[in-house]
N, C-alpha and C positions, 0 to 999 in steps of 0.2 A: 504494500500500500504506500502510495506516494506521501511525501511530507509537505505540509503547508509551511512555506518558509519565506524569509526575506534575506537578501544579501546586501550587506553594508560594507563599503570599503572606502579608504581614503581616495582611491582612484576609481572614478565612475566606470571607465572602460573595463577595468578588471572585474568590477562588480557585475557589469552586464555580461561579460564573457562567461563568468562562472554561472550566472543565472541561466544563460542559454544552454550551457552544458547540462545543468541539472534538469531543465525542462525536457531535454531530449531523453533523460533517464526516467521520465514519468513523474517528476515532482511538480508540485504547483507553486510557482514562484509568484508571490504577491507583488513584490517590488524589488528593484535594485537601486540603491542610493548611496550618496557620499555623506559622511558625518557632518560636513560643513553645511549641508542642505537641511539640517534638522532631522537626521535619521532617527534619533531616539523618539521624537514625537511621532514620526511616521510609524515606527514599530508599535508604539503604544496604541495608536489609533487603529492599526490593522490587525493586531494581535495574532501573529503567526504562531505555529507550533514551535518553530526553531528560527533563530536569527543567527546567520553567519556574519560575524563582525571582523573585518579585516583591519589590522593596524600595522604600521611600519616600525613603531617604537613602543613595544610593550612595557619597557621600564620607565617611560616618560611619565612624570606626574600628571595625573588627569586623563591618562590614555583610556581608562576604563570607566570614566564618568557616565558615558551612555549606558553601560551595563548596569550601573547602580540605578539609574533612572528607570530603565526598562524593568528590572526586577522589583523595584519599589511599586510601580504602578501596574505591572503585568507579571506577577510572580510565576504564572504558569508557562511563560515563554522561556524556552531553553536557549541560552546563548552559547554559541561555540565560537571561540576566538581563532582567527586565522592570522598567524604572524610569523616572523623570522625565527631562526633557532634562538630560543629564549634563554635568558639567565634564570636561575631559580627565583630571583625577585620578580621577573616578568610573569612566570607561571603563578607564583603566589599572589601577585596583584590581581591577576585575572580571576582566580577563584575567590579571593577575598571580596571582589566586587560582585560576585554572584554568578560567574560564568559556569557552565556545565562541562566545558571541554576546551582543550587547546590543541590546535592542529597546525603543523608547519605549513606555511603558504606555498611551499614547493611540493606538497603532498599530491599524489595522484588523485583523480576524481573519485576513485573507489574508496580511498581512505577518508576523504571528506564525507562521502555518503555514509560510510560506517559510523563516523562520529555523529552525524546527524541522527541516525537511527538510535544510537545509544543514548544520546542526550534526550531525545523525545521519550525514551523509556525510563528516564530518570536516573540513568547511570552516568558516572564520570567518563568523559571521552578524552583520554590522553594516551598517546602512543607509549608503550612500555619503554622504548628507547629514550623518549624525552624525559620520562620520570627518572630513568637510570642516570642520564646526563645531569639532571638537576640534583639528584642525591649525591652523585660523585663530586660535583662542584661544592655542595654544601659540606660534605664530609672532608674534602681535600681542597680547600680554597687555594687559589694561586697566591704565591708570596706577594706578588704585586698585582692587584686586580687591574683589569683593563680600564684605562681612563681615556675616554673618547676625546675630551678636551686637550689632554696632554699629547695624544697621538696626532691630532689635527695641527696643533701648534708646531710640532716637529716638522711638518710638511712645508711650513712657510718660512721664508727668509725674514729677517728683522724688518726690512722695508715693506714686504708684503703684509706683515702683521700690522704695521702702521697704516697701510692702505685699508686693511679690513676694519680697523678701529674707526677710521674716518668714514668708511662706507656705513658702518653701524650707527654713526652719528648723523647720517643723512646727507653727507656731503656729496655733491655731484663731481663729475670729472674736473670741471674748472676749479672748484674749490680745493679738491685734492691736489691738483697741480700747483696751485698758488701756495697752499699750506706747506707743501714739501719742496717747493722751489724747483719743480721739474716741469718739463713740457707736457701739455695736455695729452699728446700722443703717447708719451711714456707712462703717464698716469693711467691711461686707458689700457695699455699693455699690462701693467701691474694688476689692474682690476680683473682682466681676463684670466691671468695666471692664477689669481686667488680663486676665482670661480671654478677653474679647471681642477685645481688641487683639492678643493673641497667637494668637488663633484656635484655642484649645484648649477641651476640654470639662470639665476638672477641675483642681483644685489640683495634683494629682500630675503631670498632664501639663505644667502650667505650670512646675513646679519642674524636671522632667526636661528640658524644652526650654531653660530658662534655664541649666541646668548644661551641657548639651551644646553650646550655642552660645557659651559663655563670657560670657553676659550678666551673670551674678552677679559674676564676677571684674572685669568692666569697671565695674559699678556700685559695687562695693566700692572699687576703685581710684580712681574718680571722687570718692567721698565722702572718702577719705583725702587726696586732693590738695586738695580744697576746705578740709578742716579745717586742713591745713598752711598753705595760703595765708592763711586767716583768722588763724592764729597769728602769721604773719610780716608781716601787713598793717599799714599805719598805724593802722587801727582798733584793732589789738591793742596798738600802742604807746600809743594814746590811753587804753586801759583801764589800762595801767600808770601813765600820768601821772595818771589819775584817782585811783589808789590813793595816789600820792605826795601829791596835793592833799588827800586825806582825812586823811592823817596830819600834814599841814602845820600845822594849828592846834595840835596837841598839842606840836609842836616849837617853835612860835613863842613869844616871850616874852609873859607875861600882859599884858593891857591895863592901863594905869595906872588906879587907882581914881578915881572921880569925887568 
């Protein structure tokens, strides 16, 4: 018997493609939507048996707010999350919000279908290998956990970091060029390199990614630390000595006349 379901994903094309594939397998798809279009409200109003919720960042704060809303107003709707290979925190956040399952977004359609059926039956729908990976990471955490902000910061040169900070401040190419005393064409090249390295398609996406991963805070902290180090370094003392030397002649007795 087919499942009455809705497909929700950050990318509408992916949602529609998955919806079409499930229709061909005999399921009744009520709608395919993107979260930004008010998907939670749509799920609440249509009340499917199962909602497939796609997310690109399961560990991001607020990623599962739609699940909380759905389960609060339609507790009978089973929500199955479709996401990337998750961290234990991502799986925990999904279930804490009320999800009935978690399926990798590269899973075959048969795996998605099995998860739907299990969720509708009231069972937890999580692949055993995902649980194993989660428990392994919880029991044997890495000595240095992956830090996305630090990783992205390592990709950028100091000048590209400054460009990114100016982009995040809303500066256009002309202002970036003026502020860094470079040609507009050079500023434009720097911006394009930043977008390419961060694998984003626009300045807005770059700024959002930098803010979400803490890259901007790390960059600002690094600049402040370097400035403080320069102030306290021997070079800084040397600068002070230079100032004393400059005033030295004025304080010295005049040379005797010839």
